[in-house]
C-alpha positions as a Markdown table, in Angstrom:
| # | Residue | x | y | z |
|---|---|---|---|---|
| 1 | Unk | 4.7 | 86.1 | 61.6 |
| 2 | Unk | 7.9 | 84.1 | 61.0 |
| 3 | Unk | 9.1 | 84.8 | 64.6 |
| 4 | Unk | 5.8 | 83.5 | 66.0 |
| 5 | Unk | 6.1 | 80.3 | 64.1 |
| 6 | Unk | 9.7 | 79.9 | 65.1 |
| 7 | Unk | 8.9 | 80.5 | 68.8 |
| 8 | Unk | 6.0 | 78.1 | 68.6 |
| 9 | Unk | 8.3 | 75.4 | 67.2 |
| 10 | Unk | 10.8 | 76.0 | 69.9 |
| 11 | Unk | 8.1 | 75.8 | 72.6 |
| 12 | Unk | 6.7 | 72.6 | 71.1 |
| 13 | Unk | 10.2 | 71.1 | 71.1 |
| 14 | Unk | 10.7 | 72.0 | 74.8 |
| 15 | Unk | 7.4 | 70.4 | 75.7 |
| 16 | Unk | 8.3 | 67.2 | 73.8 |
| 17 | Unk | 11.6 | 67.0 | 75.6 |
| 18 | Unk | 9.9 | 67.5 | 79.0 |
| 19 | Unk | 7.4 | 64.8 | 78.1 |
| 20 | Unk | 10.2 | 62.4 | 77.2 |
| 21 | Unk | 12.0 | 63.1 | 80.5 |
| 22 | Unk | 8.8 | 62.5 | 82.4 |
| 23 | Unk | 8.2 | 59.2 | 80.6 |
| 24 | Unk | 11.8 | 58.1 | 81.3 |
| 25 | Unk | 11.4 | 59.1 | 85.0 |
| 26 | Unk | 8.2 | 57.0 | 85.3 |
| 27 | Unk | 10.2 | 53.9 | 84.5 |
| 28 | Unk | 11.6 | 52.5 | 87.8 |
| 29 | Unk | 14.5 | 50.9 | 86.0 |
| 30 | Unk | 15.7 | 54.5 | 85.3 |
| 31 | Unk | 16.8 | 54.6 | 88.9 |
| 32 | Unk | 18.9 | 51.4 | 88.7 |
| 33 | Unk | 22.1 | 53.4 | 88.5 |
| 34 | Unk | 21.1 | 55.3 | 91.7 |
| 35 | Unk | 20.5 | 52.0 | 93.4 |
| 36 | Unk | 23.9 | 50.6 | 92.4 |
| 37 | Unk | 25.6 | 53.8 | 93.5 |
| 38 | Unk | 23.9 | 53.6 | 96.9 |
| 39 | Unk | 25.3 | 50.0 | 97.2 |
| 40 | Unk | 28.8 | 51.2 | 96.3 |
| 41 | Unk | 28.5 | 54.0 | 98.8 |
| 42 | Unk | 27.6 | 51.5 | 101.5 |
| 43 | Unk | 30.8 | 49.5 | 100.8 |
| 44 | Unk | 29.8 | 47.0 | 98.1 |
| 45 | Unk | 32.3 | 46.6 | 95.3 |
| 46 | Unk | 31.4 | 48.6 | 92.2 |
| 47 | Unk | 31.2 | 45.5 | 89.9 |
| 48 | Unk | 29.2 | 43.5 | 92.5 |
| 49 | Unk | 26.8 | 46.3 | 93.0 |
| 50 | Unk | 26.1 | 46.8 | 89.3 |
| 51 | Unk | 25.7 | 43.1 | 88.8 |
| 52 | Unk | 23.3 | 42.8 | 91.7 |
| 53 | Unk | 21.1 | 45.6 | 90.4 |
| 54 | Unk | 21.3 | 44.4 | 86.7 |
| 55 | Unk | 20.2 | 40.9 | 87.8 |
| 56 | Unk | 17.2 | 42.4 | 89.7 |
| 57 | Unk | 16.2 | 44.5 | 86.6 |
| 58 | Unk | 16.5 | 41.5 | 84.3 |
| 59 | Unk | 14.4 | 39.4 | 86.7 |
| 60 | Unk | 11.8 | 42.1 | 87.1 |
| 61 | Unk | 12.3 | 42.3 | 90.8 |
| 62 | Unk | 14.0 | 45.6 | 91.0 |
| 63 | Unk | 12.5 | 48.0 | 93.5 |
| 64 | Unk | 13.8 | 51.6 | 93.0 |
| 65 | Unk | 15.2 | 53.4 | 96.1 |
| 66 | Unk | 13.1 | 56.0 | 97.8 |
| 67 | Unk | 13.7 | 59.4 | 96.1 |
| 68 | Unk | 15.6 | 61.8 | 98.1 |
| 69 | Unk | 17.6 | 65.0 | 97.6 |
| 70 | Unk | 20.4 | 64.7 | 95.0 |
| 71 | Unk | 23.6 | 66.6 | 94.9 |
| 72 | Unk | 24.1 | 68.9 | 91.9 |
| 73 | Unk | 26.3 | 67.4 | 89.3 |
| 74 | Unk | 29.9 | 68.5 | 89.0 |
| 75 | Unk | 32.6 | 69.2 | 91.5 |
| 76 | Unk | 31.6 | 70.1 | 95.0 |
| 77 | Unk | 32.4 | 73.6 | 96.0 |
| 78 | Unk | 32.7 | 74.9 | 92.4 |
| 79 | Unk | 30.6 | 78.0 | 93.1 |
| 80 | Unk | 32.8 | 79.0 | 96.1 |
| 81 | Unk | 36.0 | 78.4 | 94.1 |
| 82 | Unk | 34.7 | 80.6 | 91.2 |
| 83 | Unk | 33.7 | 83.3 | 93.6 |
| 84 | Unk | 37.1 | 83.2 | 95.3 |
| 85 | Unk | 38.9 | 83.5 | 92.0 |
| 86 | Unk | 36.7 | 86.4 | 90.9 |
| 87 | Unk | 37.5 | 88.3 | 94.1 |
| 88 | Unk | 41.3 | 87.8 | 93.6 |
| 89 | Unk | 41.3 | 88.7 | 89.9 |
| 90 | Unk | 39.3 | 91.9 | 90.3 |
């Protein structure tokens, strides 16, 4: 019975964390960093981009960018590099 209670506790914690992530995602200001990064990618200086977005968030006029595909975090090509290393070390 102890394992069942422990498993239930772990499941409850996972659900709570998922709910917290969903709540944060529902806040448009959570996408402010993405908006600033998009400005930087388009050539706006880093400091200027973040100041522009911060001013919009403070004024309540921030409109989040359209959601699109996001790159996985971490260095690009990591999987291929690991696979190549595994081939050479075998």
